N, C-alpha and C positions, 0 to 999 in steps of 0.2 A: 471402544468407548471406555473412558476412565470412570471409576466409581466416585460418587459424590461424597465429600467429607461429611462426617457425622454431624458436625455443628450446623452445616447448611441444611442437612436432612431434618434436623430437629426444628429449625426455623420454619421450614416448609410444612412440617407436620402441625406446628402451632397455628400457622395461617389457615391450613385446611380445617383444623378443628374449630377455629373461630368462625370460619365461613359457615360450617354446618350448624353451629349453635347460634348464629346471628339472627336477630329479629328481622333483618332485611331479607334473608333467604326465606324465613318462615312466611313473611308477608308476600314475597314473590310466588311461593308455592301455592299460597291461598288464592291470589288474584290472577297469577300468570300474565300480569301486565308488564309490558316492556319498560315502562317507567320505573317499576320496582326493581327489575333486573339491572337497570342503569344505576340505581342507587347502590346496589350490591357491587357492581363493577367499580364505581367511583371510590368505594370504601376500601376494597381489597386489591385491585389491580396495581395501584401505585406501590403497595408493599411488595408484591411479587416482582414488579419491575425493578425496584430498588435492590432486592436481593439478587436478582438476575444480573444486574449491572456489577454488583460486588463480586460475584463469582467470575464473571467475564473479565474483570480487571485482575483479580488475585489468582484465580485458578482456571484459566480459559480452557484447559483440556477437559474440564468437568462440565462444561456448559451444556452439552447434549444430554448428559445424565440428568442435569437439573431439569431441562425441558421435558425429559421423559417422565420424571416424577410428576410434573404438573399436568400430564395427560390423565391422571387419575380422576375419576368422576367426582371425587370429594372436592375438587376445585371448581366444579360446575361450569367448566369450559372457560373460566376466566384466564386471561392472558394468552389463550391459544391462538387468537388471530395474529398477535405479535410473534409468537414462536413460529407460526407457519411462515411468516415473512422471512424470518431468520433462516429457516430450513431451506427455503427457496434460494436465498443468496449464498449459502455456504457451498452449494453444489459446484463442482468443477465444470466450467463451460469450455468446450473445445472451439477450434477455429470456425466450425460451422454453426456456432452459437446454439449448440445442443449440449446437454449434459454428457460428460464422458462416460459416466456410469449411473445407473438408476439411483434416485435419492430416496432411500428407505425411510429416513427420518421425516422427510416431507410427507410421504405416504402415511406413516404412523400418526402424524399430527393431524392430517386432513381427515383420516378415518375416525379419529377421536372426536373431532368436531362434528362429523356427519352422524355419529352414533350418540351424540349428546342430546338429551331431552330439550336443550336450549338451542338447537340447531337453527330454528327459524329466526332467532334474534342474532345469533353469531354470524349467520351467512351474510348479513348486511355489511359486515366488516372484512370479508375475505374474497370478494369477487375478483378484484384486480390481482390479488396474490395468486389465486388459483389459475387465472388466465396466464400469468407469467410462468408459473410452475409447469403448467401443461404445455405451453409453447416451447419450453426448454427440454421437455421430455419427449421420448419417442411416441409415435401414435399407438404402437402396440402396447407399450407400458400403460398409457392413459386408458386405452380401451379395456385392458385387463383390470385396471383399478376400478373403473366405473361398473363394469359388468359384475364385479364381486359384491356390489352393494344391493341388498334386498329391497330397500325402501324405494319405490318407484319415484316418489316425489323428489327425493334426494338425488336419485340417478338422473332425472331429467334436468335438475338444476346444474349438476356437474357437466352434463353434455353441452349445456348452453354456454359453458365457460371455455369451450374449445373455439378459439377465434380464428377464422380463416385468414384474416389480415396478417396475423403473426406467423403464418407459415413462411412468409417471405423474409429472407435473411436481414435485409435492410430495416424492415419494420420491427423485427424482433430485436435488433441491436438498439434502435431508438427507444423502444419500450423498456428494455432492460436497463439502459442508462438512466432513464427517467425514474424507474422503480428504485434502483440503487440509491439515487439521490435522496429519496425519502428517509433512508436509514443512515445517512452519512455521519450523523452524530451519535449513533448507537454503537455499543460494543457487543459483538456476538460472534466474532471469528473464533474458530477452533480447528483442531486437526488431530490426527492420530500419527504417532511415530511408528514407522514400520519396524517390526521385530525380526523379520526374516528377509532374505534376499528375494523371495517370491513376492512379498508384499511391497517391495521397494517401488516397482514401476506403477503400482496402483495408488499408493498413498503419498508418493513424493511430491508431486506438483501442488496439491493442497497444503502440504506441510511447508513447502518453500514459500508459498504465498502468505501463509500464516506467520512464519518467522519474519518475513520482510515487513508485514503489517505491525508486528510487535516491535520491530526495530524502529519503524517510523513513529509509532505512538509513544515510544519511550516510557512505557508503563512499568509496573512492578512485574519483573520476569523471574522472580525467585523460584516460583513453582515449576518453571521450565528447565531449571538447571540440572535436576536429576535425570529426566528423560533425555535431555541433550547429551549429557555425559555418557549415559547408557548407550545411546545410539552411536556416538563417536567411538566408544570402546568396542562395539560389536564388530568382530573380525569378518563376519559375513558381508558387512557393508564396505569395509575398507578396500580401497582400490577402485571404487566406482566414482563416476563424476558426481553423482548425487551426494555421496559421503564427503567428497572434496568441498562441495558448495555449502553443506551444513557446517563443516569445520570453518570455512571462511566467514560465514555469517556469525557463528559463535565467537570466532576470534576477533571480529571487528565490532560487533554490536552488543554482545551479551557479556555478563560479568561473572564468570565462574569463580568459585572460591579457590583458595591457594592450591589445594590438592587437585581439584578438577582442572585448574588452569595448567598445572604442571603436566597432568596426563594429556591434555590437549596438545601441548607443545611437543611432548614425546611422540604421540601418535601422528601428528601433522608431519613432523620431520621424518618419521619412520616410513610413512606412506609416500612422502615426497621422494625418498631415496629409492623406492621400489617401483612406483607407478610410472609407466611410460608417458612422456610429454606432460608430466605433472605441472611444470612451471608454465607452459603455454596454456593449459586448461585453466589453471588458477587465474592467470592474467586475463583470459577471455571472460571469466566470470566477474572479475574485478571491473572490467570494462563495462559489462552488462549493468552492474550496480551503479557505476558512474553515470550511465545514461538513463537510469531509472527516473520515472516522472516524479516520484514522491520521495524516495530514499536518497540521502546524500552521503557521499563518502567524505567525511570531514577530516581535518588533520588529526583529531583525537582518535578516529577510527584507524587511520594509517599507523599511528603510534602504537595503538593497542595490538594491531596485527604484527607490527615490526617486533614486538616483544616476544611473539611466538615463533617467528621465523629464525631459524639457525643460519646466521649470515656467513658461516664458514663453508656452506655449500657453494659449489661453483655452478651457479645457474642464474637465470634472469630474475628470479624472485629475490635472491640476495642482492643483485645489482640494483634492482628497483628500490628496495627498501633502504639500502644504504643512501641512495640519492634522496629518497623521501625524508630520511633523517636530517639531511643537510638542508633541504628546502624548508621543512617545517621548523627547524631550530633557528635558522638564520634569516628566513624570510625570502620570498620570491623576488623582492625588489633589490636584493643584495647582489653586488657585482660578482662576488665569489660564487654565488648560486647561479648567476647567469653562465659563468664559465663551466660550472659543474654540469648544468643541464645541457649546455652545448656539447661538451665532451661526451657525455652519456649518449646524447641523441645521435651524434655522428658515428658512434660505434655500432649502432643498430640500423636496420633498414628503415627508411622514412615512414613507411606504412605498416611497420611491424606492430603487433599488439602492445608490446611494452612501451613503444614510443607513443602510441595512441593513449595509453594510460597516463603517461607524463603530460601530454597535451591537455587531457581532461582535468588533471590536477591543477594546472595553471589556470585553465578556463574557469574551474570552480572557484578558485581564489578571487579572480576578477569579478565573476558573477555575484558572489556573496558580498564583496566590498561595495559594488555599485548598487545592487538592489537594496542593501541595507542603509545606504547613505541618505542622510537627511537632505531635503531639497536645498536648504540654506548652505549646506556644506559642499555645494557642487564644485567648488574650486579644488577639492580633494580629488574629484574625478579628473579634472584637468591635469593634476600632478601625476595621477596614476597612468594617464594616457601616454606618458613618456616611456612607459614599459612596453607599450604595444609594438612599436617598430622593432624593439630588441627581440621579443619573442617571435614576432612574425618572421624576422630574418633567421632565427634559430630553427624554427619549425618548417618554414617554407611550405605551409599547408593551407590550401584554400578553405577547407572547412573550419579550421581554427580562425582564419581571418573573418569568415562569415559569422561565426559565433560571437566574436568580439564586436563586430559591427552591430549585430542584433541587440546585444546586451547594452551597448552604449546608446544606440539609437532609441531604444525603449526608454532609457532614462532621460535623454534629451527631450523626447516627446512629452514626457511627464513634466519636465521643467518648464516647457513652453506653455503648458496649460496653467501652471502655477504663476509664472511671471509673464504677464500679458502686456505690460506697458512697454511698447516698442522703443520709447525714448529713455526708458529706465536703464540703469547700469546693469542689472541682472540680465535682462534680455539681450543687451548689447554684448555682454561677456559671453553668453551662450552662443550667440550668433557668430562672434569672432572665433570661438573654439571650433564650431562646425566648419566655418569657412577655411580654416587652416588645417586642422587635424584630419577631418573627414576627407578633405581634398588630397592632402599629402599621403594618407594611407590608402587612398583609392576606395573609400567607403561610399562616396557619392561623387558624381560628376559635377562640374561647375554649374551646369544648367539645372541640375536637380537641386543644388543648394539654393540657387536664385529662386526657384519655384517654391522651395520650402519656406522661405522667409518673405515671399511676395505678399504685399498687402492686398487683400481682397476688397474690391469695391462693393459696397452694399447696393443691392438693386433698388431702384427708385420705386416707391409705392405709387401706383397709378391712382389718380383721383377718381 
């Protein structure tokens, strides 16, 4: 866990002091009415939340330290229900939908709530969170946690949060997805950088997910540059697949300063020259990123990575980024680029990783163009479709053909919802496009096209 910066600590101390000296707390301590605690919560929780969000955006590696400070009794349990939810969601979940390792921050936060004099009020906001955290934890871990609590009333409450339904993997998956959705607009992700080779297997997966999240969110990552540079320079890590992946993510999505960028380039190419099958492992990870549900490998990411790659190396990485320089500089609809892609593609096995990366690059261009196209500019899609048979012939790959079909079909479906007048020019243009292009490219059969544009008779309403 990383220490919390002093200026954040001072802001938290100010909030804690104001809570303890507030009239709202004095009134609540006198009446012990939930209504008075609610006033206290409404006054101070937004301030804690605002500072939490600031830390999560600017210094996400310090967020657990922030939440640990808020466990202090001086905060009267305020914001702990939210922190508890964040602790549940930060845990690494394995294929069996259970935590890979015990979540001690979840335990610490839950115990702070259980020991709070305001437990009876706070428990009304944490039931679902505890159920989710317990469902993801092992039975032994949950049993030990509950048995360590002296208060019988609290212990019985926690035991009631062990839900039998969530023992089933499918039910646990549904519940976890629903629970995550409640926090989709919150910033709470964090991670630890491994410092030794022994820590690497334990800490890497959460770190990888965290770095991908930061790449997707495109926030302020200045605070990550020093630990990233330190990790990359750590010779204990060099030569591992994990180190390679961090170098790739840093090279494509983060912006080190000139000195750290130069070090990254030196280390990347040094490891590249020593590590067995480096180029294949790198391209496999690149392919993983290209298939990622949220993260995109955009031309600017390729260009940034190309600046790190020493293209004098005689390997597939050099070949790939030389081709990418041509594709991104001249455009994928350029005839010279067609020839370059064809020549490159034919030099490698059709199903090789490097060829798959090339296909994904072209697919990405087409997907972004069509998905971002204004409905009224649909004729631009018709023009783009002239590229489809060119690349389909180059790649001779059924999955590529299927991907292009799905991208185009999705847009056509959207256009038909927009342009409903069957006698109108827009509808007729779209229909003609489908009848010719979809048929010629084998996207749809003639019968399927007829069915697609068939006028549905309205059922007569019986009197």
